[in-house]
Backbone as JSON Lines, residues from 0, in Angstrom:
{"i":0,"aa":"M","n":[156.58,96.82,88.27],"ca":[155.13,96.98,88.36],"c":[154.38,97.28,87.35]}
{"i":1,"aa":"A","n":[153.49,96.3,87.22],"ca":[152.29,96.82,85.69],"c":[151.58,97.93,86.11]}
{"i":2,"aa":"Y","n":[151.08,98.51,84.92],"ca":[150.55,99.87,84.72],"c":[149.43,99.68,86.1]}
{"i":3,"aa":"S","n":[148.44,99.21,85.64],"ca":[146.89,98.59,86.62],"c":[147.74,98.82,87.95]}
{"i":4,"aa":"D","n":[148.66,98.09,88.18],"ca":[148.8,97.56,89.54],"c":[149.36,99.16,90.25]}
{"i":5,"aa":"K","n":[150.31,99.23,88.99],"ca":[151.01,101.05,89.98],"c":[149.59,101.57,90.38]}
{"i":6,"aa":"V","n":[148.58,102.14,89.31],"ca":[147.49,102.84,89.62],"c":[147.12,102.42,90.45]}
{"i":7,"aa":"V","n":[146.23,101.25,90.82],"ca":[145.43,100.77,91.61],"c":[146.03,101.09,93.01]}
{"i":8,"aa":"A","n":[147.33,100.84,93.17],"ca":[148.06,100.48,94.56],"c":[148.07,101.99,94.88]}
{"i":9,"aa":"F","n":[148.54,102.99,94.02],"ca":[148.61,104.48,94.29],"c":[147.24,104.79,94.71]}
{"i":10,"aa":"Y","n":[145.91,104.69,94.59],"ca":[144.89,104.95,94.95],"c":[144.37,104.48,96.68]}
{"i":11,"aa":"H","n":[145.55,103.17,96.83],"ca":[145.07,102.38,97.77],"c":[145.95,103.53,99.19]}
{"i":12,"aa":"T","n":[147.24,103.97,98.7],"ca":[147.89,104.81,99.89],"c":[147.5,105.54,100.61]}
{"i":13,"aa":"R","n":[147.98,105.72,102.12],"ca":[147.85,106.52,102.95],"c":[148.09,108.02,102.09]}
{"i":14,"aa":"E","n":[148.55,107.98,101.15],"ca":[149.24,109.84,101.1],"c":[148.0,110.08,99.83]}
{"i":15,"aa":"W","n":[147.53,109.11,99.44],"ca":[146.45,109.32,98.35],"c":[144.61,109.85,99.03]}
{"i":16,"aa":"Q","n":[144.73,109.31,100.46],"ca":[143.81,108.7,100.81],"c":[143.57,110.33,101.92]}
{"i":17,"aa":"A","n":[144.76,110.47,102.37],"ca":[144.98,111.78,103.61],"c":[144.74,113.17,102.19]}
{"i":18,"aa":"M","n":[145.41,113.11,100.8],"ca":[145.28,114.09,99.98],"c":[143.69,114.4,99.86]}
{"i":19,"aa":"R","n":[142.91,113.29,98.91],"ca":[141.93,113.64,98.9],"c":[140.89,113.69,100.06]}
{"i":20,"aa":"K","n":[140.98,113.54,100.85],"ca":[140.04,114.33,102.37],"c":[140.65,115.73,102.45]}
{"i":21,"aa":"E","n":[141.77,116.14,102.83],"ca":[142.44,117.26,102.48],"c":[141.85,117.99,101.4]}
{"i":22,"aa":"V","n":[141.83,117.92,100.45],"ca":[140.87,118.58,98.83],"c":[139.34,118.58,99.4]}
{"i":23,"aa":"L","n":[138.62,117.35,99.57],"ca":[137.16,117.5,99.64],"c":[137.1,118.8,100.67]}
{"i":24,"aa":"S","n":[138.03,118.86,102.08],"ca":[137.78,119.51,102.92],"c":[137.9,121.44,102.28]}
{"i":25,"aa":"R","n":[139.01,121.34,101.59],"ca":[139.63,122.86,101.14],"c":[138.05,123.55,100.18]}
{"i":26,"aa":"D","n":[137.9,122.54,99.48],"ca":[136.48,122.81,98.47],"c":[135.62,122.68,99.06]}
{"i":27,"aa":"K","n":[135.07,122.24,100.5],"ca":[134.15,122.51,101.2],"c":[133.31,121.13,100.72]}
{"i":28,"aa":"G","n":[133.42,119.94,100.36],"ca":[133.23,119.13,99.86],"c":[131.95,119.54,98.67]}
{"i":29,"aa":"L","n":[132.04,120.77,97.8],"ca":[131.49,121.02,96.77],"c":[131.94,120.82,95.73]}
{"i":30,"aa":"C","n":[131.33,120.5,94.76],"ca":[131.58,120.1,93.11],"c":[132.15,121.31,92.62]}
{"i":31,"aa":"Q","n":[133.23,121.36,92.31],"ca":[133.96,122.43,91.6],"c":[133.34,123.01,90.27]}
{"i":32,"aa":"V","n":[133.24,122.14,89.32],"ca":[132.93,122.21,88.46],"c":[131.35,123.03,88.28]}
{"i":33,"aa":"C","n":[130.69,122.49,88.95],"ca":[129.06,122.7,89.22],"c":[129.23,123.95,89.74]}
{"i":34,"aa":"L","n":[129.95,124.31,90.62],"ca":[130.21,125.92,91.33],"c":[130.23,126.78,90.13]}
{"i":35,"aa":"K","n":[131.32,126.41,89.46],"ca":[131.7,127.0,88.37],"c":[130.12,127.53,87.49]}
{"i":36,"aa":"Q","n":[129.41,127.33,87.51],"ca":[128.36,127.32,86.98],"c":[127.04,127.59,87.32]}
{"i":37,"aa":"G","n":[127.33,128.13,88.84],"ca":[126.31,128.44,89.67],"c":[125.36,127.57,90.49]}
{"i":38,"aa":"R","n":[125.95,126.24,90.17],"ca":[125.4,124.98,91.04],"c":[126.16,124.54,91.86]}
{"i":39,"aa":"I","n":[125.12,124.37,93.32],"ca":[125.52,123.8,94.39],"c":[125.33,122.1,94.65]}
{"i":40,"aa":"T","n":[126.53,121.34,94.21],"ca":[126.49,119.86,94.43],"c":[127.29,119.44,94.83]}
{"i":41,"aa":"P","n":[127.06,118.1,95.96],"ca":[127.99,117.88,96.55],"c":[129.3,116.71,95.87]}
{"i":42,"aa":"A","n":[130.46,116.83,96.5],"ca":[131.1,117.11,95.84],"c":[131.34,114.99,96.34]}
{"i":43,"aa":"N","n":[131.97,113.82,95.73],"ca":[132.27,112.9,96.06],"c":[133.81,112.17,95.36]}
{"i":44,"aa":"T","n":[134.26,112.83,94.72],"ca":[135.36,112.3,94.01],"c":[136.46,113.03,94.13]}
{"i":45,"aa":"V","n":[137.62,113.2,94.05],"ca":[138.6,113.69,93.74],"c":[139.26,113.49,92.51]}
{"i":46,"aa":"H","n":[139.53,114.24,91.8],"ca":[139.61,114.89,90.06],"c":[141.23,115.29,89.87]}
{"i":47,"aa":"H","n":[141.46,114.26,88.94],"ca":[143.0,114.64,88.94],"c":[142.75,116.14,87.49]}
{"i":48,"aa":"I","n":[142.9,117.21,87.32],"ca":[142.85,117.81,86.34],"c":[143.69,117.8,84.81]}
{"i":49,"aa":"Q","n":[145.23,117.72,85.49],"ca":[145.72,116.96,84.41],"c":[145.82,115.32,84.69]}
{"i":50,"aa":"P","n":[145.54,114.72,83.89],"ca":[145.0,113.44,83.98],"c":[146.53,112.41,84.23]}
{"i":51,"aa":"I","n":[146.31,111.64,85.0],"ca":[147.64,110.94,85.62],"c":[147.9,109.39,84.45]}
{"i":52,"aa":"R","n":[146.77,109.35,83.93],"ca":[146.97,108.17,82.86],"c":[146.11,108.74,81.83]}
{"i":53,"aa":"T","n":[145.93,107.63,80.69],"ca":[145.41,107.61,79.39],"c":[145.15,106.68,78.84]}
{"i":54,"aa":"F","n":[144.51,106.58,77.71],"ca":[144.21,105.48,76.79],"c":[144.54,105.78,75.71]}
{"i":55,"aa":"K","n":[145.88,104.45,74.94],"ca":[146.33,104.92,73.98],"c":[146.59,103.48,73.28]}
{"i":56,"aa":"N","n":[146.34,103.67,71.97],"ca":[146.61,102.17,71.29],"c":[145.82,100.96,71.99]}
{"i":57,"aa":"G","n":[144.72,101.23,72.85],"ca":[144.07,100.12,73.32],"c":[144.82,99.76,74.7]}
{"i":58,"aa":"K","n":[145.58,100.79,75.13],"ca":[146.45,100.17,76.59],"c":[146.23,101.71,77.4]}
{"i":59,"aa":"N","n":[145.81,101.07,78.55],"ca":[145.96,102.46,79.3],"c":[147.54,102.82,79.49]}
{"i":60,"aa":"V","n":[147.93,104.12,79.29],"ca":[149.45,104.74,79.68],"c":[149.27,105.44,80.52]}
{"i":61,"aa":"I","n":[150.59,105.99,81.55],"ca":[150.5,106.67,82.73],"c":[151.15,107.98,82.07]}
{"i":62,"aa":"T","n":[150.48,108.86,82.21],"ca":[151.1,110.06,81.81],"c":[151.85,111.05,82.62]}
{"i":63,"aa":"D","n":[152.12,112.26,81.66],"ca":[153.49,113.19,82.82],"c":[152.74,113.79,83.98]}
{"i":64,"aa":"G","n":[151.28,113.64,83.91],"ca":[150.56,113.93,85.08],"c":[150.91,112.98,86.45]}
{"i":65,"aa":"W","n":[151.43,112.05,85.94],"ca":[151.91,111.18,87.31],"c":[152.79,112.35,88.2]}
{"i":66,"aa":"S","n":[153.43,112.63,87.99],"ca":[154.18,113.09,88.62],"c":[153.62,114.27,89.71]}
{"i":67,"aa":"K","n":[152.04,114.73,89.05],"ca":[151.76,115.72,89.77],"c":[150.47,115.03,90.68]}
{"i":68,"aa":"R","n":[150.56,113.69,90.57],"ca":[149.17,112.92,91.34],"c":[148.98,113.45,92.99]}
{"i":69,"aa":"L","n":[150.01,114.06,93.56],"ca":[149.82,114.55,94.8],"c":[150.24,116.01,94.72]}
{"i":70,"aa":"D","n":[150.2,116.78,93.87],"ca":[149.83,117.88,93.76],"c":[148.6,118.55,93.98]}
{"i":71,"aa":"E","n":[148.63,119.58,95.19],"ca":[147.1,119.66,95.24],"c":[146.57,120.87,94.3]}
{"i":72,"aa":"D","n":[146.84,121.43,93.72],"ca":[146.57,122.1,92.9],"c":[146.85,121.66,91.82]}
{"i":73,"aa":"N","n":[146.52,120.41,91.32],"ca":[146.05,119.79,90.07],"c":[145.01,118.45,90.57]}
{"i":74,"aa":"L","n":[144.3,119.17,91.56],"ca":[143.13,118.29,92.18],"c":[141.69,119.5,92.45]}
{"i":75,"aa":"E","n":[140.94,118.6,92.31],"ca":[139.71,119.29,92.41],"c":[138.29,118.28,92.69]}
{"i":76,"aa":"S","n":[137.49,118.69,93.6],"ca":[136.28,117.78,94.16],"c":[135.57,117.92,93.17]}
{"i":77,"aa":"I","n":[134.89,117.08,92.83],"ca":[133.99,117.14,91.72],"c":[132.76,116.08,91.67]}
{"i":78,"aa":"C","n":[131.47,116.11,91.57],"ca":[130.33,115.31,91.76],"c":[130.66,113.64,90.77]}
{"i":79,"aa":"A","n":[129.89,113.03,90.87],"ca":[129.96,111.98,90.14],"c":[129.91,112.11,88.47]}
{"i":80,"aa":"A","n":[128.23,112.94,88.42],"ca":[128.32,113.06,87.2],"c":[129.19,114.09,86.23]}
{"i":81,"aa":"C","n":[129.67,114.83,87.04],"ca":[130.6,115.91,86.2],"c":[132.02,114.65,85.76]}
{"i":82,"aa":"H","n":[132.25,113.71,87.1],"ca":[133.35,112.89,86.48],"c":[133.13,112.32,85.57]}
{"i":83,"aa":"N","n":[131.64,112.11,85.55],"ca":[131.68,111.07,84.56],"c":[131.61,111.85,83.07]}
{"i":84,"aa":"R","n":[131.37,112.84,83.26],"ca":[131.73,113.94,81.96],"c":[132.74,113.88,81.68]}
{"i":85,"aa":"E","n":[133.8,114.19,82.44],"ca":[135.4,114.27,82.22],"c":[135.84,113.17,81.85]}
{"i":86,"aa":"H","n":[134.99,111.82,82.14],"ca":[135.46,110.48,81.78],"c":[134.53,109.58,80.76]}
{"i":87,"aa":"P","n":[134.35,110.12,79.85],"ca":[133.47,109.26,79.32],"c":[133.58,107.81,78.91]}
{"i":88,"aa":"E","n":[135.12,107.59,78.87],"ca":[135.83,106.36,78.27],"c":[135.44,105.17,79.28]}
{"i":89,"aa":"K","n":[135.54,105.9,80.77],"ca":[135.85,104.45,82.06],"c":[134.14,104.07,81.99]}
{"i":90,"aa":"G","n":[132.98,104.34,81.36],"ca":[131.99,103.53,81.04],"c":[132.24,102.72,79.94]}
{"i":91,"aa":"L","n":[132.85,102.54,78.84],"ca":[132.86,102.16,77.87],"c":[133.96,100.55,78.23]}
{"i":92,"aa":"S","n":[133.84,99.62,77.06],"ca":[134.66,98.36,77.27],"c":[135.99,98.91,77.02]}
{"i":93,"aa":"K","n":[137.05,97.86,76.86],"ca":[138.38,98.37,76.32],"c":[138.26,98.18,75.04]}
{"i":94,"aa":"K","n":[137.61,97.53,73.86],"ca":[137.37,97.5,72.22],"c":[136.48,99.04,71.91]}
{"i":95,"aa":"Q","n":[135.59,99.58,72.85],"ca":[134.66,100.69,72.44],"c":[136.18,102.18,72.64]}
{"i":96,"aa":"R","n":[136.65,101.67,73.69],"ca":[137.83,102.76,74.1],"c":[138.55,102.59,73.04]}
{"i":97,"aa":"Y","n":[139.32,101.8,72.63],"ca":[139.93,101.49,71.33],"c":[139.46,102.31,70.1]}
{"i":98,"aa":"N","n":[138.35,101.95,69.69],"ca":[137.43,102.27,68.47],"c":[137.28,104.11,68.89]}
{"i":99,"aa":"R","n":[136.94,104.17,70.05],"ca":[136.85,106.17,70.19],"c":[138.02,106.8,69.59]}
{"i":100,"aa":"E","n":[139.23,106.17,69.94],"ca":[140.53,106.89,70.28],"c":[140.55,106.58,68.65]}
{"i":101,"aa":"K","n":[140.76,105.75,67.93],"ca":[140.66,105.35,66.69],"c":[139.93,106.38,65.76]}
{"i":102,"aa":"R","n":[139.1,106.58,66.21],"ca":[137.83,107.54,65.15],"c":[138.79,108.92,65.75]}
{"i":103,"aa":"K","n":[138.92,109.56,66.67],"ca":[139.47,110.76,66.82],"c":[140.98,110.76,66.46]}
{"i":104,"aa":"N","n":[141.6,109.95,66.37],"ca":[142.82,110.02,65.58],"c":[142.68,110.16,64.16]}
{"i":105,"aa":"W","n":[141.54,109.29,63.73],"ca":[141.06,109.56,62.35],"c":[140.83,111.13,61.66]}
{"i":106,"aa":"E","n":[139.65,111.3,63.11],"ca":[139.36,112.44,62.53],"c":[140.14,113.71,62.48]}
{"i":107,"aa":"K","n":[141.23,113.82,63.52],"ca":[142.11,114.67,63.53],"c":[143.26,114.94,62.55]}
{"i":108,"aa":"E","n":[143.65,113.54,61.81],"ca":[144.36,113.43,60.84],"c":[143.52,113.89,59.52]}
{"i":109,"aa":"N","n":[142.06,113.87,59.56],"ca":[141.7,113.87,58.15],"c":[140.57,115.09,58.26]}
{"i":110,"aa":"T","n":[140.83,116.18,58.98],"ca":[139.77,117.16,59.45],"c":[140.3,118.41,57.95]}
{"i":111,"aa":"N","n":[140.65,118.44,56.93],"ca":[140.46,118.9,56.05],"c":[140.37,118.25,54.5]}
{"i":112,"aa":"V","n":[139.95,116.53,54.93],"ca":[139.72,116.22,53.71],"c":[138.3,116.72,53.11]}
{"i":113,"aa":"F","n":[137.29,116.72,54.1],"ca":[135.99,117.4,53.53],"c":[135.75,118.71,53.17]}
{"i":114,"aa":"K","n":[136.64,119.81,53.69],"ca":[136.82,121.23,53.8],"c":[136.56,121.78,52.34]}
{"i":115,"aa":"I","n":[135.68,122.29,52.38],"ca":[135.36,122.97,50.86],"c":[136.22,124.42,50.47]}
{"i":116,"aa":"E","n":[136.85,124.77,50.18],"ca":[137.47,126.13,50.04],"c":[136.87,127.11,49.08]}
């Protein structure tokens, strides 16, 4: 099964739907990120704290977090605004995500190039 098929299929399983409902109930339907900042905001998404997938070299890749995809301790209720801040890449095209990752890798590799001592 291809990557995208596996992930899409997972989000349609009964297990995920049940866990999603359980986490939203556990968190009383409130965004946990906003709550930590003293704001009360309804949550509509269940977010994987340790991601189950990432974007590398222009491709989506399943991460080590895949094994925690149904682990309640790896899930939190979150509002759409906070989820978008957690995943800014989801609003980008494939090319934009690739360029963003390429830039981040360059910056990481060249952090000392412009450092004056």
